[in-house]
C-alpha positions as semicolon CSV with decimal commas, in nm:
position;residue;x (nm);y (nm);z (nm)
1;M;0,562;-7,565;1,283
2;K;0,676;-7,737;1,626
3;F;0,536;-7,963;1,866
4;K;0,645;-8,067;2,118
5;N;0,481;-8,345;2,392
6;N;0,583;-8,297;2,752
7;T;0,512;-8,483;3,064
8;D;0,526;-8,256;3,331
9;G;0,223;-8,240;3,420
10;L;0,085;-7,856;3,470
11;E;0,353;-7,725;3,705
12;G;0,551;-7,736;3,389
13;C;0,241;-7,581;3,178
14;A;0,212;-7,284;3,385
15;K;0,654;-7,285;3,392
16;R;0,618;-7,240;3,028
17;A;0,312;-7,010;3,003
18;V;0,481;-6,746;3,243
19;V;0,835;-6,745;3,005
20;R;0,585;-6,691;2,700
21;V;0,393;-6,427;2,859
22;R;0,742;-6,201;2,931
23;K;0,848;-6,279;2,574
24;L;0,478;-6,138;2,498
25;D;0,558;-5,805;2,781
26;R;0,919;-5,766;2,607
27;R;0,751;-5,740;2,233
28;E;0,976;-6,043;2,132
29;R;0,870;-6,267;1,833
30;I;0,695;-6,650;1,993
31;K;0,715;-6,924;1,751
32;P;0,412;-7,103;1,640
33;E;0,397;-7,399;1,807
34;I;0,171;-7,676;1,927
35;T;0,211;-7,857;2,260
36;I;0,052;-8,121;2,437
37;T;0,200;-8,217;2,777
38;F;0,064;-8,552;2,946
39;D;0,057;-8,654;3,377
40;N;0,345;-8,839;3,392
41;P;0,567;-8,971;3,131
42;L;0,343;-9,370;3,217
43;A;-0,009;-9,176;3,019
44;L;0,301;-9,054;2,712
45;L;0,390;-9,424;2,658
46;E;-0,003;-9,520;2,614
47;V;0,017;-9,324;2,352
48;L;0,342;-9,320;2,176
49;T;0,451;-9,681;2,158
50;A;0,711;-9,777;1,945
51;E;0,448;-9,875;1,680
52;R;0,269;-9,553;1,678
53;I;0,589;-9,366;1,606
54;R;0,718;-9,629;1,336
55;L;0,362;-9,481;1,170
56;V;0,453;-9,117;1,316
57;Q;0,802;-9,113;1,118
58;R;0,671;-9,241;0,804
59;V;0,448;-8,971;0,765
60;R;0,643;-8,715;0,876
61;A;0,813;-8,815;0,502
62;K;0,521;-8,850;0,299
63;S;0,111;-8,829;0,363
64;S;-0,008;-9,172;0,321
65;S;-0,323;-9,313;0,291
66;I;-0,372;-9,612;0,612
67;S;-0,360;-9,916;0,342
68;A;-0,045;-9,780;0,228
69;L;0,110;-9,675;0,590
70;A;-0,001;-10,063;0,707
71;A;0,169;-10,159;0,350
72;G;0,457;-9,951;0,414
73;L;0,477;-10,068;0,784
74;G;0,440;-10,469;0,742
75;R;0,110;-10,447;0,952
76;D;-0,274;-10,504;0,945
77;P;-0,458;-10,237;0,830
78;K;-0,706;-10,239;1,105
79;S;-0,453;-10,207;1,365
80;V;-0,313;-9,892;1,135
81;R;-0,617;-9,761;1,192
82;R;-0,642;-9,752;1,529
83;D;-0,320;-9,613;1,574
84;V;-0,431;-9,316;1,382
85;L;-0,653;-9,270;1,569
86;K;-0,510;-9,273;1,903
87;L;-0,251;-9,076;1,757
88;E;-0,526;-8,804;1,620
89;R;-0,707;-8,808;1,949
90;A;-0,367;-8,703;2,100
91;G;-0,245;-8,441;1,857
92;V;0,044;-8,577;1,705
93;V;-0,084;-8,675;1,344
94;R;-0,425;-8,566;1,196
95;T;-0,652;-8,762;0,848
96;R;-0,792;-8,558;0,543
97;E;-1,007;-8,734;0,310
98;Q;-0,917;-8,699;-0,026
99;I;-1,086;-8,816;-0,370
100;N;-0,925;-9,112;-0,483
101;P;-1,065;-9,173;-0,917
102;G;-1,190;-9,480;-0,905
103;H;-1,202;-9,584;-0,622
104;G;-1,426;-9,325;-0,382
105;R;-1,250;-9,143;-0,105
106;V;-0,960;-9,234;0,089
107;K;-0,825;-9,115;0,450
108;V;-0,485;-8,929;0,370
109;V;-0,295;-8,932;0,736
110;E;-0,042;-8,634;0,768
111;P;0,184;-8,464;1,024
112;V;0,064;-8,214;1,263
113;A;0,387;-8,038;1,256
114;R;0,817;-8,071;1,124
115;E;0,938;-8,134;1,379
116;C;0,842;-8,309;1,741
117;Q;1,049;-8,286;2,000
118;L;0,925;-8,520;2,305
119;T;1,077;-8,435;2,677
120;A;1,011;-8,629;2,963
121;V;1,050;-8,528;3,335
122;L;1,083;-8,774;3,620
């Protein structure tokens, strides 16, 4: 699955919807994708900071617990937890709980899609 992140607002979203509807009318196959649209590039940059992009890249390589992500990125676990929450709310990553033998449960962070494409329109 492909993840697209756009900053062209409602106008761009409407244009993409028309293209998809026309493909459906022609009975063309549409590849599954998740699209998140921000009103402007600044809103996108509020969610996708440099540290959060590093976090997403790490998770795309291998799903990891928050503590493993923090250790691998050389960051404080509380900061990583806040970043994961922000990315999860934006739909970029998801979390699931997993049994951690002898230690209860652990929250594992994984990507929403294998591929991520960012598009900014100024």
